[in-house]
C-alpha positions in Angstrom: 42.8 -150.9 158.8 46.4 -151.0 156.6 44.1 -151.4 153.4 41.4 -148.3 154.4 44.9 -146.0 155.5 45.8 -146.7 151.8 42.4 -146.0 150.5 42.2 -142.8 152.4 45.9 -142.2 151.0 44.6 -142.3 147.9 41.5 -140.4 148.2 43.8 -137.2 149.1 46.1 -138.1 146.0 43.3 -138.6 143.5 41.2 -135.5 144.4 40.9 -132.8 142.0 42.3 -129.6 142.3 41.1 -126.4 140.3 43.2 -123.4 140.5 40.9 -121.1 139.0 37.4 -120.5 137.7 38.7 -121.3 133.6 39.8 -124.2 135.1 36.5 -125.6 136.8 34.7 -124.8 133.1 36.5 -127.0 131.4 36.7 -129.8 133.5 32.7 -130.0 133.1 33.1 -133.0 130.0 34.1 -135.8 131.9 33.0 -139.2 132.4 31.8 -140.0 135.7 34.2 -142.2 137.3 34.9 -143.3 140.7 37.0 -140.6 142.9 40.4 -143.0 142.4 40.6 -142.9 139.0 42.7 -139.9 137.4 42.4 -138.6 134.0 45.6 -138.5 132.1 46.5 -137.4 128.4 48.0 -140.3 127.4 46.3 -144.0 127.5 48.2 -146.4 130.1 48.9 -148.6 127.1 51.5 -147.4 125.0 50.5 -146.5 121.2 53.6 -145.7 118.0 51.2 -143.9 115.3 54.2 -143.6 113.5 53.9 -147.8 112.4 50.0 -148.2 113.0 48.1 -148.4 109.5 44.6 -148.9 108.9 43.4 -152.6 109.9 41.6 -155.2 107.5 39.5 -156.8 109.4 38.4 -160.0 107.6 42.0 -160.2 106.6 43.4 -160.0 110.2 40.3 -161.3 112.5 39.8 -164.7 113.3 36.0 -164.2 113.0 35.4 -165.1 108.9 35.5 -169.0 108.7 38.0 -168.7 105.6 40.2 -167.1 107.9 40.0 -169.9 110.4 40.0 -172.8 107.4 43.4 -170.6 106.7 44.9 -171.5 110.0 43.5 -174.8 110.9 42.8 -176.5 107.8 39.7 -177.4 105.8 39.4 -181.0 107.6 40.1 -179.5 111.4 37.7 -176.8 110.6 34.6 -179.4 109.5 35.6 -181.4 112.7 35.0 -178.5 115.2 31.9 -177.2 113.5 30.3 -180.6 113.6 31.6 -181.2 117.2 29.8 -178.3 118.0 26.6 -179.3 116.6 26.8 -182.6 118.3 27.4 -181.3 121.8 24.7 -179.3 121.5 22.1 -181.7 120.5 23.7 -184.3 123.5 23.3 -181.5 126.1 19.9 -180.5 125.3 19.0 -184.4 125.5 20.7 -185.4 128.6 19.3 -182.0 130.2 23.3 -180.7 131.7 22.6 -177.6 133.7 23.4 -174.6 131.7 23.2 -176.1 128.1 19.2 -177.5 129.0 16.4 -176.6 126.6 15.3 -173.9 129.2 19.0 -172.0 128.8 18.7 -172.9 125.0 15.7 -170.6 124.9 16.4 -168.0 127.4 19.9 -167.1 125.2 17.7 -167.3 122.1 15.1 -164.7 123.5 17.8 -162.8 124.7 19.8 -162.2 121.7 16.6 -160.3 119.9 17.6 -156.9 118.4 21.5 -158.3 116.7 21.9 -159.3 113.8 19.2 -161.8 112.1 16.3 -159.9 113.9 17.1 -155.9 111.4 19.6 -154.7 109.7 22.3 -152.1 111.5 22.2 -149.1 109.4 25.4 -147.4 108.9 23.9 -144.2 108.3 21.1 -145.0 110.3 17.3 -145.7 108.9 16.5 -145.3 105.5 14.0 -143.0 106.1 14.7 -140.8 109.2 12.9 -138.4 111.4 14.9 -134.7 110.7 14.8 -130.8 111.3 13.8 -131.2 107.4 10.6 -133.4 107.7 10.0 -131.4 110.3 10.5 -127.7 109.4 12.3 -126.6 112.0 16.4 -125.6 112.5 18.8 -128.5 113.8 19.8 -128.6 117.5 22.6 -126.0 117.3 24.3 -126.0 121.1 28.0 -125.8 122.4 29.8 -129.0 122.4 29.8 -129.1 125.9 25.8 -129.1 126.1 26.1 -131.5 123.1 27.9 -133.9 125.6 25.3 -133.6 127.8 22.5 -134.4 126.2 24.1 -137.1 124.0 25.2 -138.8 127.7 21.5 -138.7 128.8 19.8 -140.1 125.5 22.6 -143.1 125.0 21.9 -143.8 128.8 18.6 -143.5 128.5 18.3 -145.6 125.5 20.6 -148.5 127.3 24.7 -147.5 127.5 26.3 -147.7 131.4 29.5 -145.4 129.9 29.6 -143.0 127.2 32.6 -141.0 125.8 34.0 -138.6 123.6 37.3 -138.6 121.0 38.5 -136.9 117.8 38.9 -138.3 114.5 42.3 -137.2 113.3 45.2 -138.7 111.4 46.8 -140.8 113.7 43.2 -141.9 115.2 42.0 -142.8 111.8 44.3 -145.8 111.8 41.7 -147.0 114.3 38.9 -147.3 111.4 38.7 -150.0 109.6 39.6 -150.8 106.1 36.9 -153.3 105.9 34.8 -154.2 109.0 31.7 -156.4 109.7 28.3 -155.6 107.1 25.1 -155.7 108.9 23.4 -153.6 106.2 20.9 -156.3 105.6 18.6 -157.3 104.6 19.7 -160.3 107.0 19.2 -163.9 105.9 17.7 -165.2 109.1 19.5 -168.5 108.0 23.2 -167.5 108.2 23.0 -164.5 110.3 24.8 -163.1 107.3 23.8 -159.4 105.9 23.0 -160.1 101.7 25.4 -157.3 100.5 28.6 -157.8 100.5 31.5 -156.7 102.7 31.9 -152.8 102.1 35.5 -150.9 102.2 35.1 -147.9 104.3 36.8 -144.3 102.9 37.0 -140.8 103.6 35.9 -138.6 100.9 35.4 -134.3 100.7 32.1 -134.7 100.6 29.3 -132.9 102.7 27.3 -135.8 103.4 28.2 -139.5 104.4 27.2 -141.8 101.3 26.6 -145.6 100.5 27.4 -148.5 97.6 27.3 -151.8 97.0 30.8 -151.3 97.4 31.8 -148.7 100.1 30.6 -146.6 103.0 31.9 -143.2 102.9 32.7 -140.6 106.0 33.3 -137.0 105.0 36.5 -136.0 106.0 34.9 -133.2 108.3 33.4 -135.7 110.2 36.3 -135.4 113.2 33.9 -136.3 116.4 33.6 -139.8 117.7 30.8 -140.6 120.6 31.8 -143.9 122.2 29.4 -145.9 124.4 29.3 -149.2 126.3 26.9 -152.1 127.1 27.6 -154.1 130.1 26.9 -158.1 130.4 25.3 -159.6 133.9 27.5 -160.5 135.9 25.3 -162.8 137.5 24.0 -164.4 134.9 27.7 -165.0 133.6 29.3 -166.6 136.5 25.6 -168.8 136.8 26.5 -169.8 132.9 28.6 -173.4 133.0 32.4 -172.8 133.0 33.9 -173.5 129.5 36.7 -176.4 129.2 37.9 -177.8 126.3 35.2 -178.8 123.6 32.6 -178.9 126.5 29.7 -176.8 124.9 27.8 -173.5 126.3 25.1 -171.4 126.0 25.6 -167.4 127.6 22.4 -165.9 127.7 23.8 -163.2 129.5 26.4 -162.0 126.4 23.4 -162.6 124.0 21.4 -160.1 125.8 24.0 -157.7 125.7 24.6 -157.9 121.6 20.8 -157.4 121.5 21.1 -154.2 124.0 24.0 -153.3 121.9 22.3 -153.2 118.9 18.7 -151.8 120.1 20.5 -148.9 122.1 22.6 -148.6 118.5 19.5 -147.8 116.4 17.2 -145.9 118.8 20.3 -143.6 119.7 20.7 -143.1 115.5 17.2 -142.1 115.4 18.1 -139.4 118.0 20.5 -137.8 116.4 19.1 -137.9 113.1 15.8 -135.9 114.6 18.6 -133.3 116.3 20.0 -132.5 112.7 23.0 -134.8 113.2 24.5 -138.2 112.0 25.8 -140.8 113.7 27.4 -143.7 111.8 28.0 -146.4 112.9 26.6 -150.0 112.0 26.9 -152.8 114.5 29.7 -154.2 117.0 33.3 -154.4 114.9 31.3 -152.5 111.5 33.6 -149.6 111.8 36.6 -150.1 114.0 38.1 -152.2 116.9 36.5 -150.8 119.6 38.1 -151.3 122.7 41.0 -148.7 121.3 38.0 -146.1 121.1 36.6 -147.0 124.2 40.7 -146.5 125.6 40.8 -143.1 124.1 38.0 -141.4 125.3 38.4 -142.7 128.7 35.8 -145.2 129.1 38.5 -147.8 130.4 41.9 -149.0 129.9 43.4 -152.0 128.0 43.7 -155.6 129.9 45.7 -158.6 129.4 42.6 -160.4 127.7 41.9 -157.1 125.2 38.5 -156.7 125.7 37.9 -153.3 128.0 38.7 -153.5 131.7 36.7 -150.7 133.9 36.6 -149.7 137.2 32.9 -150.2 137.8 32.4 -153.4 135.7 35.7 -155.1 135.4 35.6 -156.6 132.1 32.3 -157.4 132.3 31.6 -155.5 128.7 30.4 -157.4 126.1 31.6 -154.4 123.7 31.4 -150.7 123.3 30.5 -149.2 119.9 31.4 -146.1 117.9 29.5 -143.2 116.5 31.2 -141.2 113.6 29.5 -137.8 113.6 29.8 -134.4 112.9 27.9 -133.1 115.6 30.8 -131.0 117.7 31.6 -132.5 121.0 34.3 -131.9 123.6 36.2 -135.1 124.0 36.8 -136.9 127.3 40.5 -137.6 128.5 41.8 -141.3 128.9 42.1 -142.6 132.3 44.7 -144.4 134.7 42.9 -146.9 137.7 46.3 -148.7 137.7 44.4 -151.7 136.1 46.4 -152.6 132.9 49.4 -152.0 135.2 47.7 -154.3 137.7 47.1 -157.1 134.4 51.2 -156.7 134.2 51.5 -159.1 138.0 48.0 -160.8 137.6 47.3 -163.2 134.8 44.3 -164.9 136.3 42.4 -164.7 132.9 45.2 -166.3 131.2 44.8 -169.2 133.3 41.3 -169.5 132.9 41.4 -170.0 129.3 41.3 -173.5 128.1 43.3 -173.4 124.7 46.1 -170.6 126.7 45.0 -168.5 124.1 46.4 -165.5 126.4 49.7 -164.5 127.3 51.2 -165.6 130.5 53.9 -163.1 130.1 54.8 -160.4 133.0 55.0 -156.9 130.3 53.2 -156.3 127.7 54.5 -156.2 123.8 55.1 -154.7 120.4 55.7 -158.2 119.0 52.2 -159.7 117.7 51.7 -163.2 117.7 51.0 -164.1 114.4 48.8 -162.9 111.5 46.1 -162.4 113.3 47.0 -159.2 115.3 48.3 -155.8 113.5 51.4 -153.9 115.7 51.0 -150.5 116.9 50.2 -150.8 120.5 52.5 -152.5 123.4 50.1 -155.3 124.7 49.5 -158.4 125.6 48.6 -160.0 122.4 46.1 -162.8 121.9 46.5 -166.2 119.9 42.7 -165.5 118.2 42.9 -168.5 116.3 43.3 -170.6 119.3 40.0 -168.6 121.0 38.2 -169.0 118.3 38.7 -173.0 118.3 37.6 -173.1 121.5 34.2 -170.3 121.1 33.5 -173.0 117.8 33.6 -176.0 119.5 32.3 -174.8 122.7 29.7 -172.1 121.4 31.0 -169.6 123.5 33.4 -168.7 126.4 33.6 -166.1 129.3 35.7 -167.7 131.4 38.6 -165.0 131.3 35.7 -162.5 132.4 34.8 -164.2 135.0 38.4 -164.9 136.2 38.6 -161.1 136.3 40.0 -159.3 139.7 38.3 -156.4 138.4 34.6 -157.8 137.7 33.7 -157.8 140.9 30.1 -156.2 142.3 30.7 -153.1 144.4 28.4 -154.6 147.3 30.7 -154.6 149.7 33.1 -151.6 150.5 36.5 -153.4 150.5 36.4 -153.7 146.7 36.2 -149.9 146.2 39.0 -150.0 148.5 41.3 -152.1 147.2 40.7 -150.4 143.9 41.6 -147.3 144.9 45.0 -149.1 146.6 45.6 -150.4 142.7 44.9 -146.9 141.4 47.9 -145.4 143.3 50.8 -148.1 144.1 51.6 -151.2 142.4 53.3 -152.9 145.3 50.0 -154.7 146.8 49.2 -156.2 143.6 50.4 -159.7 143.9 48.6 -160.0 147.7 45.2 -158.6 145.9 45.7 -161.9 143.3 46.4 -164.0 145.9 42.9 -163.2 147.9 40.6 -163.4 144.6 42.1 -166.6 144.4 41.7 -168.1 148.3 37.9 -166.2 148.0 37.2 -167.9 144.9 35.7 -164.9 143.3 36.5 -166.1 140.0 34.7 -169.4 140.2 31.4 -170.1 138.5 28.1 -171.0 140.2 25.7 -173.4 140.4 24.0 -172.9 136.5 19.9 -173.9 138.3 20.7 -171.3 141.1 20.2 -168.5 138.3 16.6 -169.2 137.9 15.7 -168.9 141.7 17.8 -165.1 142.2 15.3 -162.5 142.5 17.0 -160.6 139.8 16.6 -157.0 139.0 14.6 -155.6 136.3 16.7 -156.6 133.1 19.0 -158.3 135.1 21.8 -155.8 135.7 22.8 -154.0 138.8 21.7 -150.0 137.2 23.1 -148.6 140.3 26.7 -149.6 139.0 28.5 -146.5 138.1 25.6 -144.0 139.4 24.6 -143.7 142.3 27.9 -144.3 144.1 30.3 -141.7 142.3 28.3 -138.9 143.2 
């Protein structure tokens, strides 16, 4: 009863108040959110734009093998890579649940569409259908109407949420100087594009272009579309829990990466037919995508650093940005009390086998190593430790499963608790304890997944739709 009362009080506090018809009109472009989520002018994570600089992904990221060799040494890197291969074969031969041949097959099939299957072009298809090829004028409507059209198309193609923001002198510092490069053709043995990793540059030109050394974004492209792709909660939880060098497959994350790539390519085609560009090129190709998702109101920052949403928790495989010349109206950042909750919680850090996540009670401006870049007050990750685990075990979703917000909304009490969290932090410690008591973060029997009557695509497509109307 106490929680129900708190939820009703939160509802009153969060209800929108309009003072005139102009306010109603200008409030039309929003990211659909549960009723308790508040729009704010600034993100709940602090950002110091005065010290932000455009990061270079190959130099900072722990993904390239050269970066990991730099941190661990060649011998340790070779040992970890060899360990992963031996673990995979051992698990397949022994039929270890979740790491057996049928899960290997499920994961391999689910990954279709990502890097090894077709390139993910910066500018979209090289031979697009456009208004010029159709001999018709391009679409010209209001920015608000553009937002509606884009949101409908992206959700139809596979996105769960869509937001919009600006590319200006401040936010340009969230564009890589170099990112991942999937331009292709793709080498199916290595999963790598045969092209070099190009520099991303801004120029005073009318059209974007690409060469062997750079990708060019016109300075007049000042709008950004952001989409979010979720990951199957049940398939993730029914995957094996990761331990130190234990090995695992994740059909859930593989499927989400495939869905992301396919959705991206579909949308780029869509935009070219309308007469506009949607510059992208795959997850991580242009930007550290969580930043853009936070700026556009898709969610908040989290302790583990992936996007934290009110509907899916951190069960988000990735977000993708599209830099565009289509005029759109920015959506605002949000405050649902989630990043504030992370200060108290720490369950994701406890679930990490390699202690790659911070146990601090407060975020910090201080980075944890060369793999981080400064300018925001967050819980910085030790990425080489995270990658040590991923490279030896083959993947890990422990932190995502441990997150208190990664709960399906079937039980109404979860929405009530989220409403309380959005408006006060006084019960946060209690909610963490209750989550542990009910063992929500525990993994399930991997073989149980094959007996489930799952919805089409393995995702509850009602999350974030009917329940919010």
